[in-house]
ZALUMFI-137467 format. One line per field, with one value per residue (C-alpha): residue number from 1; x, y, z. Coordinates in nm, 3 decimals, always signed. Layout:
<sites>
nr NUM / ...
c1 X / ...
c2 Y / ...
c3 Z / ...
</sites>
This chain:
<sites>
nr 1 / 2 / 3 / 4 / 5 / 6 / 7 / 8 / 9 / 10 / 11 / 12 / 13 / 14 / 15 / 16 / 17 / 18 / 19 / 20 / 21 / 22 / 23 / 24 / 25 / 26 / 27 / 28 / 29 / 30 / 31 / 32 / 33 / 34 / 35 / 36 / 37 / 38 / 39 / 40 / 41 / 42 / 43 / 44 / 45 / 46 / 47 / 48 / 49 / 50 / 51 / 52 / 53 / 54 / 55 / 56 / 57 / 58 / 59 / 60 / 61 / 62 / 63 / 64 / 65 / 66 / 67 / 68 / 69 / 70 / 71 / 72 / 73 / 74 / 75 / 76 / 77 / 78 / 79 / 80 / 81 / 82 / 83 / 84 / 85 / 86 / 87 / 88 / 89 / 90 / 91 / 92 / 93 / 94 / 95 / 96 / 97 / 98 / 99 / 100 / 101 / 102 / 103 / 104 / 105 / 106 / 107 / 108 / 109 / 110 / 111 / 112 / 113 / 114 / 115 / 116 / 117 / 118 / 119 / 120 / 121 / 122 / 123 / 124 / 125 / 126 / 127 / 128 / 129 / 130 / 131 / 132 / 133 / 134 / 135 / 136 / 137 / 138 / 139 / 140 / 141 / 142 / 143 / 144 / 145 / 146 / 147 / 148 / 149 / 150 / 151 / 152 / 153 / 154 / 155 / 156 / 157 / 158 / 159 / 160 / 161 / 162 / 163 / 164 / 165 / 166 / 167 / 168 / 169 / 170 / 171 / 172 / 173 / 174 / 175 / 176 / 177 / 178 / 179 / 180 / 181 / 182 / 183 / 184 / 185 / 186 / 187 / 188 / 189 / 190 / 191 / 192 / 193 / 194 / 195 / 196 / 197 / 198 / 199 / 200 / 201 / 202 / 203 / 204 / 205 / 206 / 207 / 208 / 209 / 210 / 211 / 212 / 213 / 214 / 215 / 216 / 217 / 218 / 219 / 220 / 221 / 222 / 223 / 224 / 225 / 226 / 227 / 228 / 229 / 230 / 231 / 232 / 233 / 234 / 235 / 236 / 237 / 238 / 239 / 240 / 241 / 242 / 243 / 244 / 245 / 246 / 247 / 248 / 249 / 250 / 251 / 252 / 253 / 254 / 255 / 256 / 257 / 258 / 259 / 260 / 261 / 262 / 263 / 264 / 265 / 266 / 267 / 268 / 269 / 270 / 271 / 272 / 273 / 274 / 275 / 276 / 277 / 278 / 279 / 280 / 281 / 282 / 283 / 284 / 285 / 286 / 287 / 288 / 289 / 290 / 291 / 292 / 293 / 294 / 295 / 296 / 297 / 298 / 299 / 300 / 301 / 302 / 303 / 304 / 305 / 306 / 307 / 308 / 309 / 310 / 311 / 312 / 313 / 314 / 315 / 316 / 317 / 318 / 319 / 320 / 321 / 322 / 323 / 324 / 325 / 326 / 327 / 328 / 329 / 330 / 331 / 332 / 333 / 334 / 335 / 336 / 337 / 338 / 339 / 340 / 341 / 342 / 343 / 344 / 345 / 346 / 347 / 348 / 349 / 350 / 351 / 352 / 353 / 354 / 355 / 356 / 357 / 358 / 359 / 360 / 361 / 362 / 363 / 364 / 365 / 366 / 367 / 368 / 369 / 370 / 371 / 372 / 373 / 374 / 375 / 376 / 377 / 378 / 379 / 380 / 381 / 382 / 383 / 384 / 385 / 386 / 387 / 388 / 389 / 390 / 391 / 392 / 393 / 394 / 395 / 396 / 397 / 398 / 399 / 400 / 401 / 402 / 403 / 404 / 405 / 406 / 407 / 408 / 409 / 410 / 411 / 412 / 413 / 414 / 415 / 416 / 417 / 418 / 419 / 420 / 421 / 422 / 423 / 424 / 425 / 426 / 427 / 428 / 429 / 430 / 431 / 432 / 433 / 434 / 435 / 436 / 437 / 438 / 439 / 440 / 441 / 442 / 443 / 444 / 445 / 446 / 447 / 448 / 449 / 450 / 451 / 452 / 453 / 454 / 455 / 456 / 457 / 458 / 459 / 460 / 461 / 462 / 463 / 464 / 465 / 466 / 467 / 468 / 469 / 470 / 471 / 472 / 473 / 474 / 475 / 476 / 477 / 478 / 479 / 480 / 481 / 482 / 483 / 484 / 485 / 486 / 487 / 488 / 489 / 490 / 491 / 492 / 493 / 494 / 495 / 496 / 497 / 498 / 499 / 500 / 501 / 502 / 503 / 504 / 505 / 506 / 507 / 508 / 509 / 510 / 511 / 512
c1 +0.008 / +0.287 / +0.479 / +0.126 / +0.073 / +0.456 / +0.673 / +0.933 / +1.273 / +1.433 / +1.292 / +1.445 / +1.233 / +0.938 / +1.072 / +1.148 / +0.812 / +0.617 / +0.806 / +0.724 / +0.361 / +0.360 / +0.570 / +0.363 / +0.178 / +0.068 / +0.403 / +0.506 / +0.227 / +0.006 / +0.252 / +0.418 / +0.145 / -0.092 / +0.162 / +0.250 / -0.081 / -0.177 / +0.092 / +0.385 / +0.586 / +0.267 / +0.116 / +0.413 / +0.396 / +0.038 / +0.085 / +0.394 / +0.177 / -0.101 / +0.159 / +0.303 / -0.050 / -0.278 / -0.058 / +0.187 / -0.056 / -0.295 / +0.024 / +0.127 / -0.258 / -0.271 / +0.046 / -0.035 / -0.376 / -0.249 / +0.024 / -0.203 / -0.473 / -0.224 / -0.480 / -0.601 / -0.847 / -1.193 / -1.051 / -0.865 / -1.183 / -1.381 / -1.134 / -1.099 / -1.445 / -1.793 / -1.921 / -1.696 / -1.616 / -1.785 / -1.505 / -1.269 / -1.489 / -1.375 / -1.027 / -1.051 / -1.340 / -1.076 / -0.761 / -0.980 / -1.154 / -0.824 / -0.665 / -0.947 / -0.746 / -0.425 / -0.314 / -0.470 / -0.230 / +0.060 / +0.020 / +0.038 / +0.377 / +0.453 / +0.366 / +0.538 / +0.857 / +0.839 / +0.788 / +1.093 / +1.306 / +1.193 / +1.310 / +1.650 / +1.732 / +1.581 / +1.591 / +1.255 / +1.119 / +0.967 / +0.597 / +0.469 / +0.335 / -0.024 / -0.053 / +0.076 / -0.102 / -0.450 / -0.368 / -0.314 / -0.625 / -0.814 / -0.703 / -0.864 / -0.798 / -0.412 / -0.425 / -0.647 / -0.341 / -0.072 / -0.282 / -0.301 / +0.081 / +0.069 / -0.168 / +0.046 / +0.367 / +0.196 / +0.064 / +0.421 / +0.518 / +0.217 / +0.249 / +0.596 / +0.490 / +0.602 / +0.951 / +0.989 / +0.751 / +0.691 / +1.064 / +1.250 / +1.111 / +1.130 / +1.469 / +1.542 / +1.312 / +1.350 / +1.697 / +1.692 / +1.433 / +1.602 / +1.916 / +1.680 / +1.491 / +1.863 / +1.953 / +1.630 / +1.676 / +2.001 / +1.929 / +1.580 / +1.739 / +2.031 / +1.757 / +1.726 / +1.439 / +1.416 / +1.445 / +1.096 / +0.933 / +1.153 / +0.978 / +0.629 / +0.694 / +0.838 / +0.807 / +0.469 / +0.246 / +0.445 / +0.188 / -0.024 / +0.247 / +0.433 / +0.116 / +0.082 / -0.284 / -0.517 / -0.613 / -0.476 / -0.665 / -0.833 / -0.689 / -0.952 / -0.886 / -0.507 / -0.588 / -0.818 / -0.597 / -0.303 / -0.483 / -0.643 / -0.270 / -0.107 / -0.373 / -0.324 / +0.000 / +0.096 / -0.141 / -0.333 / -0.699 / -0.676 / -0.557 / -0.182 / -0.025 / -0.262 / -0.182 / +0.164 / +0.184 / +0.014 / +0.310 / +0.568 / +0.740 / +0.665 / +1.061 / +1.039 / +0.975 / +0.682 / +0.722 / +1.058 / +0.917 / +0.618 / +0.841 / +1.055 / +0.776 / +0.643 / +0.979 / +1.123 / +0.749 / +0.762 / +1.112 / +1.053 / +0.774 / +0.948 / +1.226 / +0.977 / +0.855 / +1.184 / +1.229 / +0.929 / +0.792 / +1.132 / +1.159 / +0.800 / +0.822 / +1.135 / +1.027 / +0.699 / +0.909 / +1.160 / +0.819 / +0.645 / +0.365 / +0.175 / +0.290 / -0.064 / -0.123 / +0.172 / +0.041 / +0.164 / -0.081 / -0.268 / -0.213 / -0.138 / +0.192 / +0.339 / +0.216 / +0.191 / +0.418 / +0.723 / +0.708 / +0.721 / +1.020 / +1.214 / +1.177 / +1.324 / +1.643 / +1.728 / +1.855 / +1.955 / +1.601 / +1.491 / +1.750 / +1.588 / +1.261 / +1.320 / +1.467 / +1.149 / +0.889 / +1.079 / +1.133 / +0.767 / +0.652 / +0.869 / +0.666 / +0.353 / +0.406 / +0.564 / +0.208 / +0.002 / +0.117 / +0.035 / -0.295 / -0.356 / -0.213 / -0.482 / -0.739 / -0.547 / -0.456 / -0.859 / -0.912 / -0.622 / -0.707 / -1.064 / -0.960 / -0.733 / -1.039 / -1.209 / -0.970 / -0.839 / -0.475 / -0.481 / -0.306 / -0.148 / -0.108 / -0.492 / -0.595 / -0.371 / -0.489 / -0.860 / -0.818 / -0.588 / -0.832 / -1.116 / -0.932 / -0.879 / -1.222 / -1.322 / -0.977 / -1.084 / -1.383 / -1.139 / -0.887 / -1.174 / -1.307 / -0.966 / -1.002 / -1.353 / -1.184 / -1.445 / -1.793 / -1.837 / -2.096 / -2.014 / -2.277 / -2.372 / -2.299 / -2.641 / -2.677 / -2.444 / -2.221 / -1.830 / -1.557 / -1.596 / -1.820 / -1.597 / -1.451 / -1.473 / -1.135 / -1.232 / -1.556 / -1.362 / -1.108 / -1.415 / -1.524 / -1.192 / -1.002 / -1.311 / -1.524 / -1.423 / -1.078 / -1.142 / -1.451 / -1.251 / -0.981 / -1.248 / -1.439 / -1.107 / -0.965 / -1.317 / -1.294 / -0.952 / -0.931 / -1.320 / -1.436 / -1.130 / -0.925 / -0.561 / -0.423 / -0.533 / -0.281 / -0.004 / +0.012 / +0.088 / +0.345 / +0.509 / +0.610 / +0.876 / +1.013 / +0.820 / +0.797 / +0.753 / +0.473 / +0.190 / +0.045 / +0.123 / -0.082 / -0.372 / -0.422 / -0.372 / -0.601 / -0.893 / -0.908 / -0.621 / -0.671 / -1.080 / -1.065 / -0.814 / -1.004 / -1.350 / -1.168 / -1.018 / -1.343 / -1.549 / -1.291 / -1.257 / -1.649 / -1.641 / -1.336 / -1.548 / -1.849 / -1.787 / -1.774 / -2.169 / -2.125 / -1.865 / -2.166 / -2.285 / -1.939 / -1.902 / -2.232 / -2.166 / -1.839 / -1.988 / -2.285 / -2.027 / -1.852 / -2.160 / -2.286 / -1.953 / -1.892 / -2.211 / -2.156 / -1.831 / -1.918 / -2.210 / -2.017 / -1.967 / -1.588 / -1.523 / -1.637 / -1.409 / -1.126 / -1.183 / -1.178 / -0.804
c2 -0.002 / +0.233 / +0.152 / +0.240 / +0.554 / +0.660 / +0.811 / +1.067 / +0.977 / +1.147 / +1.400 / +1.662 / +1.639 / +1.648 / +1.948 / +2.142 / +2.011 / +2.137 / +2.453 / +2.481 / +2.438 / +2.688 / +2.942 / +3.132 / +3.419 / +3.510 / +3.524 / +3.760 / +4.017 / +3.944 / +3.903 / +4.226 / +4.452 / +4.321 / +4.349 / +4.706 / +4.804 / +4.580 / +4.756 / +4.662 / +4.442 / +4.461 / +4.221 / +4.022 / +3.922 / +3.834 / +3.625 / +3.428 / +3.413 / +3.234 / +3.034 / +2.873 / +2.806 / +2.749 / +2.716 / +2.501 / +2.284 / +2.231 / +2.140 / +1.890 / +1.737 / +1.753 / +1.560 / +1.334 / +1.283 / +1.220 / +0.957 / +0.776 / +0.675 / +0.672 / +0.888 / +1.187 / +1.438 / +1.267 / +0.904 / +1.028 / +1.188 / +0.945 / +0.670 / +0.862 / +1.044 / +0.923 / +1.313 / +1.504 / +1.297 / +1.564 / +1.804 / +1.601 / +1.726 / +2.109 / +2.032 / +1.933 / +2.205 / +2.483 / +2.356 / +2.307 / +2.681 / +2.843 / +2.666 / +2.904 / +3.184 / +3.068 / +2.936 / +3.275 / +3.437 / +3.208 / +3.262 / +3.635 / +3.552 / +3.380 / +3.657 / +3.915 / +3.690 / +3.677 / +4.007 / +4.095 / +3.858 / +4.006 / +4.351 / +4.195 / +4.028 / +4.265 / +4.588 / +4.670 / +4.992 / +4.948 / +5.004 / +5.154 / +4.902 / +4.986 / +5.009 / +4.658 / +4.500 / +4.669 / +4.564 / +4.236 / +4.193 / +4.300 / +4.059 / +3.768 / +3.515 / +3.591 / +3.535 / +3.206 / +3.078 / +3.153 / +2.966 / +2.672 / +2.690 / +2.721 / +2.412 / +2.239 / +2.272 / +2.169 / +1.854 / +1.797 / +1.807 / +1.606 / +1.309 / +1.248 / +1.105 / +1.251 / +1.143 / +1.159 / +1.494 / +1.689 / +1.655 / +1.672 / +2.009 / +2.133 / +2.008 / +2.246 / +2.539 / +2.599 / +2.649 / +2.879 / +3.082 / +3.155 / +3.267 / +3.474 / +3.615 / +3.739 / +3.886 / +4.111 / +4.201 / +4.341 / +4.535 / +4.671 / +4.798 / +4.979 / +5.207 / +5.561 / +5.586 / +5.223 / +5.274 / +5.396 / +5.056 / +4.882 / +5.114 / +5.061 / +4.693 / +4.684 / +5.001 / +4.985 / +5.267 / +5.380 / +5.293 / +5.580 / +5.802 / +5.764 / +5.852 / +5.515 / +5.460 / +5.645 / +5.508 / +5.178 / +4.880 / +4.738 / +4.447 / +4.192 / +4.317 / +4.242 / +3.913 / +3.808 / +3.935 / +3.795 / +3.440 / +3.426 / +3.502 / +3.258 / +3.006 / +3.063 / +3.094 / +2.778 / +2.562 / +2.471 / +2.334 / +2.317 / +1.923 / +1.967 / +1.881 / +1.591 / +1.471 / +1.542 / +1.343 / +1.032 / +0.963 / +1.033 / +0.784 / +0.648 / +0.744 / +1.120 / +1.344 / +1.563 / +1.776 / +1.882 / +1.882 / +2.128 / +2.355 / +2.370 / +2.418 / +2.701 / +2.892 / +2.859 / +2.989 / +3.282 / +3.347 / +3.382 / +3.556 / +3.856 / +3.811 / +3.863 / +4.161 / +4.345 / +4.227 / +4.387 / +4.694 / +4.899 / +4.891 / +4.987 / +5.281 / +5.417 / +5.389 / +5.594 / +5.844 / +5.933 / +5.958 / +6.207 / +5.995 / +6.003 / +5.736 / +5.651 / +5.608 / +5.376 / +5.012 / +4.797 / +4.502 / +4.281 / +4.192 / +4.581 / +4.548 / +4.295 / +4.398 / +4.749 / +4.889 / +4.627 / +4.684 / +5.050 / +4.969 / +4.762 / +4.978 / +5.283 / +5.083 / +5.115 / +4.830 / +4.658 / +4.648 / +4.418 / +4.114 / +4.194 / +4.190 / +3.830 / +3.724 / +3.861 / +3.720 / +3.368 / +3.355 / +3.420 / +3.210 / +2.897 / +3.000 / +2.982 / +2.637 / +2.504 / +2.570 / +2.505 / +2.136 / +2.075 / +2.171 / +2.008 / +1.635 / +1.686 / +1.667 / +1.384 / +1.214 / +1.143 / +1.005 / +0.798 / +0.657 / +0.594 / +0.379 / +0.176 / +0.101 / +0.012 / -0.284 / -0.050 / +0.023 / +0.419 / +0.552 / +0.882 / +1.080 / +0.979 / +1.101 / +1.447 / +1.541 / +1.510 / +1.693 / +1.975 / +2.006 / +2.049 / +2.326 / +2.476 / +2.494 / +2.663 / +2.928 / +3.034 / +3.189 / +3.397 / +3.452 / +3.618 / +3.818 / +3.997 / +4.114 / +4.258 / +4.458 / +4.254 / +4.288 / +3.969 / +3.895 / +3.759 / +3.630 / +3.870 / +4.174 / +4.322 / +4.281 / +4.595 / +4.454 / +4.536 / +4.298 / +3.962 / +4.006 / +4.292 / +3.996 / +3.638 / +3.629 / +3.766 / +3.566 / +3.232 / +3.404 / +3.434 / +3.081 / +2.923 / +3.151 / +3.318 / +3.056 / +2.679 / +2.707 / +2.898 / +2.639 / +2.354 / +2.435 / +2.519 / +2.220 / +1.994 / +2.152 / +2.051 / +1.718 / +1.624 / +1.795 / +1.689 / +1.369 / +1.162 / +1.343 / +1.471 / +1.124 / +0.977 / +1.206 / +1.200 / +0.810 / +0.881 / +1.213 / +0.983 / +0.744 / +0.999 / +1.050 / +1.387 / +1.352 / +1.627 / +1.807 / +1.651 / +1.896 / +2.175 / +2.008 / +1.896 / +2.248 / +2.396 / +2.142 / +2.214 / +2.551 / +2.779 / +2.633 / +2.617 / +2.993 / +3.127 / +2.979 / +3.113 / +3.461 / +3.379 / +3.274 / +3.574 / +3.822 / +3.662 / +3.674 / +4.041 / +4.112 / +3.972 / +4.066 / +4.453 / +4.590 / +4.581 / +4.197 / +4.174 / +4.103 / +3.836 / +3.666 / +3.621 / +3.513 / +3.265 / +3.149 / +3.099 / +2.879 / +2.645 / +2.614 / +2.526 / +2.282 / +2.134 / +2.067 / +1.912 / +1.653 / +1.581 / +1.504 / +1.302 / +1.120 / +0.747 / +0.792 / +1.016 / +0.716 / +0.484 / +0.736 / +0.797 / +0.444 / +0.336
c3 +0.013 / +0.097 / -0.240 / -0.408 / -0.313 / -0.279 / -0.004 / +0.075 / -0.018 / +0.257 / +0.567 / +0.390 / +0.097 / +0.291 / +0.499 / +0.179 / +0.030 / +0.359 / +0.348 / -0.016 / +0.014 / +0.282 / +0.164 / -0.147 / -0.282 / +0.038 / +0.179 / -0.045 / -0.091 / +0.202 / +0.495 / +0.463 / +0.347 / +0.644 / +0.912 / +0.825 / +0.830 / +1.136 / +1.352 / +1.255 / +1.513 / +1.717 / +1.410 / +1.447 / +1.789 / +1.750 / +1.457 / +1.641 / +1.939 / +1.718 / +1.516 / +1.829 / +2.016 / +1.723 / +1.380 / +1.557 / +1.724 / +1.463 / +1.227 / +1.434 / +1.459 / +1.088 / +0.971 / +1.277 / +1.110 / +0.787 / +0.906 / +1.125 / +0.864 / +0.598 / +0.369 / +0.230 / +0.473 / +0.380 / +0.447 / +0.759 / +0.905 / +0.826 / +0.996 / +1.341 / +1.392 / +1.386 / +1.418 / +1.214 / +0.944 / +0.683 / +0.743 / +0.541 / +0.228 / +0.365 / +0.332 / -0.029 / -0.122 / +0.005 / -0.202 / -0.522 / -0.527 / -0.390 / -0.727 / -0.931 / -0.816 / -0.734 / -1.082 / -1.231 / -1.030 / -1.115 / -1.473 / -1.405 / -1.277 / -1.565 / -1.794 / -1.614 / -1.593 / -1.966 / -2.040 / -1.834 / -2.001 / -2.367 / -2.222 / -2.093 / -2.418 / -2.661 / -2.472 / -2.543 / -2.413 / -2.009 / -1.994 / -1.710 / -1.431 / -1.431 / -1.802 / -1.819 / -1.571 / -1.742 / -2.062 / -1.940 / -1.736 / -2.029 / -2.246 / -2.097 / -2.353 / -2.284 / -1.933 / -1.992 / -2.225 / -1.915 / -1.675 / -1.855 / -1.889 / -1.525 / -1.459 / -1.720 / -1.502 / -1.201 / -1.373 / -1.519 / -1.154 / -0.954 / -1.229 / -1.142 / -0.736 / -0.398 / -0.446 / -0.829 / -0.887 / -0.549 / -0.369 / -0.667 / -0.784 / -0.414 / -0.356 / -0.616 / -0.602 / -0.218 / -0.210 / -0.536 / -0.390 / -0.092 / -0.312 / -0.537 / -0.224 / -0.037 / -0.396 / -0.418 / -0.044 / -0.095 / -0.407 / -0.220 / +0.105 / -0.129 / -0.249 / -0.071 / +0.125 / +0.168 / +0.575 / +0.564 / +0.422 / +0.703 / +0.974 / +0.792 / +0.897 / +1.224 / +1.413 / +1.607 / +1.517 / +1.216 / +0.968 / +1.122 / +1.209 / +0.857 / +0.682 / +0.534 / +0.700 / +0.860 / +1.201 / +1.369 / +1.356 / +1.648 / +1.854 / +1.738 / +1.362 / +1.394 / +1.567 / +1.293 / +1.026 / +1.146 / +1.224 / +0.841 / +0.715 / +0.936 / +0.818 / +0.456 / +0.451 / +0.703 / +0.437 / +0.719 / +0.700 / +0.313 / +0.343 / +0.265 / +0.570 / +0.635 / +0.252 / +0.282 / +0.659 / +0.498 / +0.292 / +0.604 / +0.801 / +1.117 / +1.253 / +1.176 / +1.453 / +1.435 / +1.699 / +1.528 / +1.180 / +1.269 / +1.441 / +1.137 / +0.895 / +1.114 / +1.159 / +0.808 / +0.673 / +0.897 / +0.872 / +0.460 / +0.501 / +0.683 / +0.426 / +0.134 / +0.314 / +0.381 / -0.038 / -0.141 / +0.065 / +0.124 / -0.236 / -0.310 / -0.047 / -0.175 / -0.536 / -0.422 / -0.220 / -0.542 / -0.749 / -0.472 / -0.470 / -0.078 / +0.123 / +0.162 / -0.180 / -0.233 / -0.349 / -0.085 / -0.066 / -0.326 / -0.689 / -0.771 / -0.524 / -0.727 / -1.101 / -1.058 / -0.820 / -0.799 / -1.209 / -1.187 / -0.936 / -1.186 / -1.482 / -1.287 / -1.242 / -1.605 / -1.821 / -1.485 / -1.374 / -1.648 / -1.453 / -1.140 / -1.265 / -1.423 / -1.108 / -0.867 / -1.101 / -1.073 / -0.761 / -0.721 / -0.969 / -0.795 / -0.461 / -0.647 / -0.763 / -0.479 / -0.292 / -0.618 / -0.663 / -0.296 / -0.328 / -0.647 / -0.448 / -0.184 / -0.459 / -0.654 / -0.316 / -0.250 / -0.592 / -0.558 / -0.189 / -0.324 / -0.618 / -0.379 / -0.154 / -0.422 / -0.513 / -0.838 / -0.904 / -0.860 / -1.204 / -1.132 / -1.442 / -1.536 / -1.203 / -1.172 / -1.532 / -1.459 / -1.164 / -1.350 / -1.632 / -1.352 / -1.166 / -1.533 / -1.578 / -1.276 / -1.316 / -1.680 / -1.524 / -1.280 / -1.570 / -1.813 / -1.504 / -1.485 / -1.138 / -1.220 / -1.511 / -1.802 / -1.628 / -1.557 / -1.332 / -0.979 / -0.765 / -0.498 / -0.656 / -0.632 / -0.241 / -0.259 / +0.030 / -0.094 / +0.005 / -0.110 / -0.449 / -0.621 / -0.865 / -0.933 / -0.705 / -0.426 / -0.434 / -0.435 / -0.128 / +0.055 / +0.001 / +0.115 / +0.343 / +0.454 / +0.548 / +0.482 / +0.633 / +0.938 / +1.012 / +0.894 / +1.164 / +1.436 / +1.439 / +1.399 / +1.711 / +1.862 / +1.774 / +1.875 / +2.180 / +2.269 / +2.084 / +2.001 / +2.290 / +2.214 / +2.365 / +2.010 / +1.845 / +2.086 / +2.018 / +1.652 / +1.764 / +2.016 / +1.737 / +1.618 / +1.926 / +1.978 / +2.364 / +2.613 / +2.436 / +2.598 / +2.830 / +2.623 / +2.322 / +2.518 / +2.668 / +2.283 / +2.131 / +2.387 / +2.481 / +2.282 / +1.953 / +1.976 / +2.115 / +1.828 / +1.591 / +1.716 / +1.690 / +1.350 / +1.218 / +1.339 / +1.208 / +0.859 / +0.861 / +0.953 / +0.693 / +0.392 / +0.478 / +0.629 / +0.960 / +1.024 / +0.998 / +1.302 / +1.566 / +1.315 / +1.290 / +1.659 / +1.683 / +1.415 / +1.582 / +1.918 / +1.781 / +1.588 / +1.910 / +2.096 / +1.835 / +1.778 / +2.149 / +2.191 / +1.903 / +2.010 / +2.401 / +2.293 / +2.049 / +2.091 / +2.007 / +2.288 / +2.533 / +2.364 / +2.385 / +2.755 / +2.830 / +2.650
</sites>
């Protein structure tokens, strides 16, 4: 069974793949901007606390759940729970929906890398980032072609299997990403005015004092923002770590591995911020743009602001543009292949359960084609530039229906992921009990963590996820939905606890 499913060639290969899954577009454009606008160093402290007490714990739980059951998320939840079996479907739904826009953004990276390479090779005149981005968005079928190219790359990697495809790519891609990131950091910090970008990120309150934002967000907003970023960045609650854990050898230390993944992902996110934000701020200051008008987050940061930065460097700018968009592309691919693997693993495990031999190339091809169908809708929409209808636009509530990307993001990061993580922590903490996962964690010599793990899974993780879920609802549906978000989160907690406490699995777990 293990040979048919495949396995990691080495623990280093697993770690690089897991870090690759965690390191993605969210690290490069999401983390630095959210950190700056949410209080700089204050945001970082909240993020680190959530990563320790929620992210690290759930990371361990997901890896243990995958390795214990030897299946993807749907099979894993069915194997251990009687009341929360359906959560596995959320863990497959989320990556499928995320890939609808992630693949499009990956296509943008390919196009920008190709454009900068053309500028470098043929000394083409630079085009303003805003004009270039606008022309790309209003050429929907061109976006579809680049999205297809991105999906072809994912297909070729995933069809190679765990060690022959995913591990092999990350063994080269992650070190290359790190080297390119260091090169961009050196160039970014050498620009006049770059120190203002560092202050934006690291000095508490400077985002307001420096004029980047009008007012500081509330603590609740910071917690929800940091929590949402943490889950998306660490690839939690989207089935990736359960799937990767199912291919992991029993002798590997889950505690150490989880810590390495969380630390490495956070380090890369901070490095990405140092590479991106100071350069963007320095360019804005040089151009006389008010700092409050400099795009420091979202697609505009990567595809407008930074392209203008590279254009301003003269002939050498195209070279830095190629390096930068290549490293962003590697980050996008490393995350995307983990999401494709979650979906493909479900179908391959299902074939095995039916007594059939899984056909990985065929399964991965079907999954990639299905993703391409939904991604075409997002690509054609062009971030709302082409007037494509989006569900809910007539309601007049902005933030989740401005374009198809926002709508898909709301379904996945806004609802499915925090809901799944909240219920998973309740399932482990109160239905099957922390001991059921600690037995698996101990098989890799992960001792000395029992009390901390039990406390987090029973109290801290559910409480943290309640705040994150409520905050995500408020962030996507507007400040007026804050109370609705908290009510919804409390209702989910109460219903989840009631289901867990009355489950026959709870009684069985307590007898062990």
